[in-house]
N, C-alpha and C positions, 0 to 999 in steps of 0.2 A: 362631195366631200374628199378632202384629202386621203389618197390610197399610196399604197408602195405601187413601184414599177414591177411587175414580178411576172409578166407573161407578154408574148408575142402578139403584136396588133395588126401587122401587116407583113403577111408571107412573102410579099411579090418584091417590098422592098428588102425584106431579109434575103432572099436569094442574090438579088440584086448586089447587097453587100459581100455575100459569101462570094460571088462571082469577081468583084473587084479583088479582095483581099486574096485570092487565090491566085489572080494573075499578077499582083503587084508583090506578092510573097508577105503579107501582114499577118503577123499575129497579135492576139489582143493578151497581155497578161491579165493572171487574174490578183484582184485585191489581195488575196493572201498572199500572192508573190511580191506585190509591192511592199508588203508588210515585211515577208520573211525572203528577202531575195535569195537565201541560201537556198531555196528549194527550186530556183530557176535552173532547165538542163544546162547539163555541163558545156554541151556543144553551143549553145547560145552564149555563155560567158566565155569560151574562146574566141568567138567572132568579137564579141566585144571590147576585147583586148586590141583590136585594130581602128576603132571607131570613136571619134571625137563624140565628148560630151554635148556638144553644140550642134552634130554632124544631123543632117536631114535624113537619117535612116531608120526604117521601123524598128530596128532593134532597141533603138533607144528608147522605145516604151517601157522598155523593162529596166531603165535607167529613174522612172518615175518612182523614187525612192528616197527615204532620209539616210538611207545606209549606203550611200555610193562614197569610195574612196575621196579623198581631197585632191582629187586629179582632173585636168580639162581634157586629157587625152589616154585613152584604154585603161582606166581604173575599173575596179570590180566594185566589190562590196565590204563593208566592214560594221563597225558600231557607228552609230549617226554622229555626225562632226558637230562637238558643241564649242562654245568658249566661256569659261568661268572669267569672271573680272574680279579682281584683288579689293579688298576693303581701302587700299590707298588710292583707288581710282574712283569707287564709287562713294565712299565716304560712310558706309553702313557695315554693320556687324553681320548683315544676314549673306548669304551666299547667293550669288545673284549670275545665271548660267543662260547662255543664248544658244538656242538651237540654230543651226547656220544654214541657210537655204543655199546659198549660191554654187553648191555642187548639185544642184538639179541643172538639169537641160535647162535652156534660158536662163540661167543664174538666179532662180527664184522657184519657189514650191509651188507657184500657182498652175504649174503643168499637173500637178496631182488633181488640183479642183477640179479643171478644164476635162481631165480624163474621166473623173467622176459625174461629168455630164454627159460628155460623148459617147462615151461605151455605152451605158445603158439605151440610149436611142440605138445605135449600130445594133444590137445584140437583140433587140425586141422590133424592130422594123418601124421603129418611130423615126428614125433619119434615113435614106435612101442616098449613098454618095453617089449615084448617076445622076440623080436631079439636083438633090437641096446641097445649098450654100450654109455653112456654119457660120452665124452671127455670134460674136464675142464683144458686148456689151461692156467696158470697164472705166475703171480709173486708172490702169496702167499694165500691172504685170498678168493679171488674168486674162487681158487680150492677147498678149504675146505667147503666153501658155497655151491658148486655144489655138493661136495660128500656129505653132509648132506641130502641138498632137493633130491639128488638121491634116497639115502637111505630111505626118506619118500615117495618120489615119484614111488617107484616100479622098479628102474631100477639100474644097476651096475655102480658106478662111475670108470674112467680113469682121475688119476690128472699129470699132466706136469708142474712142476716148476721147475726152477734153483736149482741146488746142492746146493748152497751156502746158502741158505735161513734157516731160523733159524730152530734150530733141534724142536721147539715145533711143528712145522709145521707137519716136516714129522712124527714124533711121533702120531700126532692124527690121521693123513691121514692114515695110515697104522692099529694102534691098536684100535682105535674107531672106524673108518669109514669104516675100512677094504676094503680100495679103492687099485687097480693096481696103482702105485706111479712109474712114469717116472721120473729122474731127468735128466735135460739137464745141459750141461755144462756153465758155469759162474755165475753172479750174478744178483742182481736185474735189471740192465740193458741189459740182454741180451735176449732181448725179440726175437730177429729172430731164434735163436736157438731153441725156444718152436714152432715158425711157422714152421722149418724145419721139427721138429718131427710128428707135423700135417700132413702134406704133406707126410711124409712118410708111416702114418697110412692110409691116404687114399689111397695111391697107393697099400698098403698090405692088407685092411680088407675092408669088405662091411658092418659089422656090428657095425660100430662105427658114431658117429654123433659128430660134433665137434662145441660146443659152444665157440667160441671165443669171449671173451667179448670187444675185441677190435673193431669187426664188427658187434656186433650182438645188432640192435636197442631196442631189450629187454632190455638191460641193462640201456642205457641212459631213456630210457622209463620209467621204474621203478624209476628210481631217480627224473625224471621232475615231476611224477604225486606223489610221496610218500614222497621223500625227500623232494622236494619243498613245498610241504602240511606240513610238520612237522617244516621245517624252519619258513614257515610264522606264525604258531602258536606260535612259541617260542618268535618271534619279538614281535607278538602282546601281548605275557605276560607279556614281560620283559620294553616294550616301555613306555615313560612317555610324558608330552603334546610336548614337544620341541625335543623328538627325532626322527631322520632320520636312514632309514635302507641306510648304508653308502656303505657297499662292502659285497661280498659275496666270498670266499676263500675256492678253491679246488686244492689240488692235482690233476695234469692232468691223470695221472695212465692211465686208460681206457677211459678216457672221461665220465665215467658213472655220477658219481656223479658230475661232475662239470655241467651237464645238467639240475640240480636243478634251476641253475643261471638262464636258458632259462625262466624257470616257474617263477622267481622270478621277470625277468626284465617285465612281463606282467603286474605285479602288481607294482613295483616300478620304472620306467624307467629311473632315474639316476643312480641307482645303480651301483656299479663299478664290474665286475665279472673279478677276479682275478684268474689267473693259477698260480699255484707254483709248481717249480721243483726242481731238484739238481744242484747246481751249477757244481757239478763234471760231469754233463750231460747236459748242457743247451739247451735242442734240440730246446724248442720255441725262448728263448731268441738268441740263436747264432746260430743256426742250427748245434748243437755240440753234442759231443759222449762222452761215458767214462762210467763208472763205479761207482757206489754211495753205500752207505748204509743206506740212507730211505727205507727201506724197504714198500712195498706195491704201489710203483708210478713207474712201469717200464716204460720206454722210449725208446730214440736212433728212435722213430717215431711218426708220429701224426696218434692218435686212427681215422681210418674210420669215426665213429659216434661222433667225437667231431666237432661240430658246430661253428667252429673257428669266424663266423662273430658277435659272443656273447661273444668274450673274448677282454676285456678291458686292461688287463695289465697283464703282465707276471713277475713273480718274480723266482730269484733263491737262493736258501738257501745252505750255505756250510756244507756238511753233517757232519762236525765235531760237529757242534754246535748242532744238536739234540741229538748225543751221549753224549755229556757231559750234557746237559739237563736231558736225561733219567736217570743219575746216580743222579743229584742234586734232582729229583722229587724224586727219589726211594731209595735212600742210607740212611741211618740213619742220617747220620752226615750231610747230605743235608738237610734233612727235619726239624732236629733239628736247624739248621741254620735259616733255612726261618721263623719258628716260632719263635726264637728270636730277627729277625727284625720287628716282628708286623704282619706278615702274620697269619691270623686265623689258628686256628688248622682245622677248619672244611674244609678250602680250602686244606690245605697241607695234610690232610688224605683224599681227593679227587685227587690229582694229578698222581694218580696211574692208574686212567681213561685214560691217554693221552698214548698212543703208539708213535712209533717215527715219523710215517708220521703225527698224529695229533700235535706233537710238531714241526713238520717242517711247517704245514698251522699255526701254532699259531707264528712262527717267521714270515711267509709272511703277517701275519695281522699286526703284529709291523711296518714290514717294509711298509705296504701300509698307518697305520695309520700316521705315518711319512711323508712320501711322500706326502701326501695331506692334512697335517696340520689338522689331524682331532680334533675333540673336543669332550667334554664328551656329548655332542647330539648326536653324531655320533655313531651307533654301528654297528659294525662288526661281521658277524657269520661266523662261519667256522666249519670245521669236525673233530672229533678224531674218525676216523675209526672203531679203535679198542684200547686194552689196554696194558700198560705195561706187564699185564700177559702173553702177547705173545712172551715178549721179556726178561724173566728173563734169558736165557742163555747167550744172551748178556752184560747185567749187569755183570754176572758172569766173562766172558770175558774181560770186560774192569777192573774188579779189578784184574783179574790174570794179565793182561798186563799193568796196571797202577799204582799198588798198592792201599792200601786202601784209601777209600775217605775220606778225611780229612775238616775240617772248613775252612782252608786256600783256597783248590780246590772250596768249595761252594761259598766263597765269589769270586773266580776269574771267575766262571762259571757263576753267575747270572750278575757282572758286564759285563762280555764280551760279553756271548751269549745272555741274554735276553736284559740289557741295553744299550747294545753296538751295537745292529742291526742298520745298517746304509741303507740310499736310494740307494747304489750300486748296482748294477748286478740286476735292474729291469729297465722295459720299457712300456711305453704307448702304445699300438697299433694303429696305423691308418690305414685306409682302406687298404692300399698297402701295411702295416707291416701283416695282416690279409690275405689278398689274397697270400702273399710270403709263410704264415704258411700252408694254404690250399694246395698250390702247392705242397709240399713235400710229400703229402699224395702220391702223384702219385709213386714217387719211392719204395715204400713199396707196396701199395695196385694193382696199376695197373702192374709194373715190374716183382715184386715178388707173389701176392696174387691172381692174375686173375682177379682183377676188371676191369671192362670197362670204357675207358677214357668219354665217352659218360655219364657214371655213375656219375664221379668225376666231371664233370661239371655240373651234374644234382644237386648236393648236394652245387655247389656255386651258381649257377643261376636261379634256382627253387625255387621262393619265396615262394612257399608253404609246399616244402617237409619235412622241419623240423617240421611241425605243425602235419603234416600228421603223421612222423613216432613218434612222440612223444605221441600224441592223440589216437593211436591205440588201449589203454587200453581198452577204451569203448566198443570196438568190441569184445576185449578178452572178455570181461566180460560176453557178451550175449552167446559167446560160452561155458564158463565155468559154468554158470547155465545150458546151454542145456546138458552139460557133465553130471553135478552132477544129473541132473533129470532123465539121463538114467542108470546110477549105482545104485542111488536109496538109495545110502548109508545115504545121508543129510536128508531124510524124518525122520530119529528116532531120529533126534534133534530137530524137529521143531514143 
C-alpha cells in the first residue's frame, strides 16, 4: 500500500551520502526554509550575494524558492514575483495574476519538484550518490531541474525527454549540466515512450534510480507546501476589501503544480481548482489523445499523484493560440502595437516572463472568468512555469514559417486569441466525472507501470492518504536536520 517516506532504509547508503556531502560542502535546505527563506542563516545569504542564479554552486539549493529577488546574479529574497495583467489585455473583468517562475535556478520552478523527489532519497538511504545515477524522465523543465539539482547534490544526472522539445533544453542539458541525454520519439504528448525507456533502464542497469515526476509524491508535496504558500502570500498582497480568491489554474502536466490547489482549498473552500490542457490532446476533457505544442504539460494519461477529487473544472486550449500570443508578446511589432492601444510599457516589457505553458494557463484563466461570470472582485491566480527565454528558437521557427510579424497580425492575434476566447471546450467536473478521470489511472499505472489495484483504490477511498502524502515534508525536515548535523557543513554558517 501507499505509505509516506519517513525512515532510513539503508544506513550504508546514508553514510556514503554523508561522506560525499561533507567532502563537497553540501548543505540540504529544509522545506521550511524554501517556504520561508528569511530563516536561512545570514552567512549563507552573504555568500549568495556573490553567486549567480544559474551557477552550479551547492548554496543555490537555498534559492529553490518562489521568493528570490528578480535578479540573475547576487539576489536574495523578498516576496514572490508575480504579474497582474490588465483588463485591456485579458478582455475580462476578473483580476488575472501569474506567478513568475523565471527567477528560480534554471529559469523554471521544476527545480523545486525535483528537489522534493531527490532530497528524501538522500536522507533515507534510498539513493546512494557514490553508486546511483539520478534519472529524470520529463517533457522539458523537470529534467532540467533534476539535472541542476543533481549537480548541486553530488550525483550524475540522466535526462530523458522527447526529441521534438525545444533546442534550448537540449543545449543546456548537454553543455551546461553535462548530463547524459536520452531523446525519445515524439513530442510533448509522447509520455509513454519516456516510460518505456525508463523500463529499459531498469532492466539493463542496477545503478539508476528513476525519479518519475508523474508518480513521485515528493513532486506534489513540494508544490502543496511551497507553491501553495507562495500563492497565498500573493493573494494577501493584492487583495482588497471585497476580493474573493475565485480560482487557481494549473496545467495538469505531472500534477505537481496543481497540488497547490489542494493546499489553497484548505484556506478558501469555495475556490475553483481548474486543470488546463491542450485541445489537441484533451485527456481529462474527452479521454482524448494526440500531439500538441504547449511545451511543459505532457499528457495522454492521468498522473498517479493527481488528486482528481480536488479538480473542479477542466479547460482545453487550442495550441495555436499560445503560439500566436508568444509572437504577439515577444516580437517587436507585437509589443509596439500593444503599447499603441494603451497597454503600459511596464506591462509590455514583462510579457516575456510568460512561456508557452504560462500563456496556456492565461487563456484558461480567461475562459474560466467568462464561464463563471467573474467580476473585478474575483482574483484568479495561475502559473508561468518558465519564460519566453526558453522558446526563442520557437519564435524564430514561427517567423521562418509564417513571415515577419506585422501590426496587422498583432491586431488579429489580440482579438482572436485573447479577446476571442470562448467558454467552449471546458467542463465542470461532478463526482462521477472525477471518478471517471481517476479510473483512467488504471490503464497507465496498473496495466503498464506495475502499480497495484489496491493502491489505486486507496487513492480514491482512503480519506486520509492525500493529507499524509502532501504533509510528509514535516518529517523530511527532521531527517534533513539530522543529515546536516552528521555532515557538519552547516555549522560554519551558524
